[in-house]
N, C-alpha and C positions, 0 to 999 in steps of 0.2 A: 811290595817286592817288585823290583825292576824286571820287566819281561823283555824278551827278544822276539820280534815278529819277523816274518819273511821280508817286509819292505826294508831291505838291507841297511841303508845308511842311517836309519832312525832308531833311537833307543827309546822304548816306551817307559814312561814314568808313572802313569796312572790311567785308569779307565775313566773317561768322562761320561759316556753314554753308550747304551747298547740298543740295537734295534733288529728287526727281522732282516733288513737288507744290508746293514753296515754297522760297524762299531767305530766309535770315536775315542781316541786316546790323547792324553797329553804326552808329547814326545819331544825329542831334541835330536837334531841332526848331529852326527858325530863331528866334533871339531868346532861346533857353534855354541853360542851361549844363550840364544833365544829359543824359547819353547814354541811349539806349534800345536795345532789341533790336527791329528793324523786320522783321516777318515779312511777306513779299510773296508772294501766290499766283502760281504760275508762269504766265507769259503764255500758255502753251499750254492752260491750263485755264480761262481767263477766260470762254470760251464753253461750258464743260462745266457744265451745270446742276447735276448731282449734286455735283461737287467744289466748286462755288461755294456750294451750300447747306451743305456740310460746313464750309467755311471760315467762313461766316456763323454757323453753329451754335456753333462753337468760341468765337467772339467773344462771342456771346450768353451762353454758359455762364460764361465767365470774368468777364463783367460782373456776374453774380450771385454768383460765388464769390470772396469776399474773405477771405483767411486768410494769416497770416505765412508759412506753409509751402507756399503755392501761388503760382505766378508771377502777378503782377498785370497786368491789362489797363489801359493808360493812354489809348489812343486807337484808333479803328477807323473805317475808311471806304474810299472809293473816290476815286481821282484819275485822270482820263482813263479808261483802260480797265483799270487795275490796282487790285486790292483789297489792303488792307494792315491789319496790326495793329501798334500800337506797344506793346511789352511791357516790363515792368521788366527792366533789364539786370542780371544776376547775375554778379559777378566772382568766379571761383573755378574749380572742377574738377567734371567730371561724376563721378558715383559709379562709373562704369565704370572710371575710372582706378585705383581701389583693388582691383578684381577681380584675384586672383592674389597678393595680399599677405598673406592670412590675417590679417584685421583683428583687433585686440585688442577685448576685451569693451567697453571704454569707447567706442570708435568705434561699435561695433554698436548699443549701447543708445542713444547720443545721436542717431545718424543715424536709426535705426529708429523711435525715439520721435517725432521730428519728422515723418517720413513718415506715421506712423500718425495724427498730429494733423491733417495736411493731408487725409488720406483721410477721417477722421471728419467734417471740415467738408463735404467733397464728398458723403459718404453722407447727411449730415443734409438735404441738398437733393434726395435721391433720385437721385444721380448716381454712376455707375460709371466709373472712368477707362478700363479695358479695355486699357491698354498700359503698365502700370507695369513698368519695367525699369531697370537701372543707367544706361543711356544717357539716360533721361528724368528723372533726378534730379540737381540741381546742389547742390554744397556750396560756399557762399561762403567767401571768405578769412577771415571772422570766425566760421565754423562754422554759419551759418544754412543750413538745408536748404530747397530749393524744388522742388516737383514741377512738371515741365514738360509740354508737349505734350498738350493735351486734345483733340486732333484726332479721336480715336476715342471720346471720352467719350460716354456716352449716359444720358439720364434713364430711369429704370426705373419710374417711377410718374407718373400723371397728376394727382397731388394738388397740384402746384405750378403756379399759373397762369403763372409766368414761363417755363415750358418748354412752348411750344405743341405741339400734336399733330403738326404738320408736322415739327418738329425730332425728335420721338420716333420718327417713322416712317422716318427717313433710313436706318437700318440695320435690315434685316428680321430677324426670328427665323430662325435656321438659317444665317445668313451668318457664316462664320468670318473674323474680322478681328482683327489683333493681331500679335504676334511669337511664333512657335511655341515658342521656348525659354522664354518667360516667360508662357505661358498656363496657366490653371487647367484641370483635367480637363474641366469642363463647357464652358469656352470653346472648347477644341479640338474639341468635339463639336457646336458650333454651337447650344448650348442657351441659353435665356434666362438672362441673368446677373443676379446680385444682388451687393450689396457684398462678400459673402464671397469672390467671385472675386478682387478686389483684394488681399485678405488673403493668399490663396494666393501671389499674385505677390510680395508683400512677403516672405513666408517664403522663396521661392526666392532673392530678392535677398540676404537676410541669410545664408542658408545658403552661398551662393556667396562672399560676402565673408568669411565665417568660415573656409571650407575652401580657398578659392582655386580651387575647381572647382564646376561646376554639379552638383547632387545626382544628376541623371540624364544626365550628360555622355556624349556620343557624337558622332562626326564626322558622323553621319547624322541629319538632322532628324526623320525618321520614327521613329527609335529613341528620340530625346529625348521626342517627343510620346507614344509608347507607354509609356515609363517614367513620365511624369507621370500618365498615366491609370491604369496598372495596377500598377506596381512599388512596394513599400514604400520609404519614404525611408531611405537609408543612415544608419546610426546615427551621429548627430552626436557623441555622447559618445566614441566610439572615435577619431573624427578630431580632435576638439578637447576633450580631457578637462580642459583648463585653464579652459574657460568655465563660468560659474555654472550650476548645474543648473536654476535657474528660467528662465534664458534658453534653454537647450537645450529644456526642456519647452515653452516658449511657441512657439518656432520649429516644433517638431513639431506643435503644435496648429494652427498656421497652414497647415501642409502636409497636413492631413487631406484625404483624397479626398472626403469628404462635406461640402458647404458648411455645413450646419447645425451641424457639429461644430467649426467654426473660430471663434475669438473675434472679437467685433466690434472695429472700429478703436479705439474709445474705450477699451476694456479693454486692448488692446495698448499704447496710449499711456500709460495709467496704470501698467501693470506695468513698462514700460521706463523710465518716469520714476522709479519707485521704485528700480530697479536702477542708474540713472545716479547716484543719490546716493552710492553706495558704489564706483563704478568710474570 
């Protein structure tokens, strides 16, 4: 059944996802023929100043970040008492759907390369995603990769005037935010993050896709986090000897415990692009 929501000019066609802080709908702007993903801040949070600022910050950041591998912001505003974002609608599957399949080298390098390209664009703006995980990456039906959900993203430098200080201060140093299974060691400790944190998370995603299991798998979140912080990464060569040595080495570098030892996103993109030519 078609619903009518307060975000005025949009007609809701179907619910895509529901969460504690927002709902996402398939919708269409009246008079248009292209569907969008309409993200609406939960009604219970419309009077919560902190969550409202986070929602506004996400829209502000997406307005600046324009890249083929990051979801595009098409519209943003408030109608009556509800805040909304109209986002590019990506038809396809979330990367999480491939977890457990032991992905082939070709999929790993193509998907990984596009994620790295999107991260490189974000990092060039001084922005860290802070919640990169398989559930926040979409692969369209024609193979295009889109990084989603910049709700926890944070500018890490004040060198860009488009990121006001008020946006930068929304998450304080020492606050641990994100998904524990996909945090870098420094993120789980509440330390100030740099772009290298996102590269660790990308390494976790690629390792899990390659092996079908998380490198530090445990039914207990505390043990997963402890493994990320302290344990050496299980040898990927033993688990996937069929993968190109260069890919195994690159994933290992991304999963280095020390941020400065991880490759930057642009380097990862270039290396995976080269591997994609032969796989």
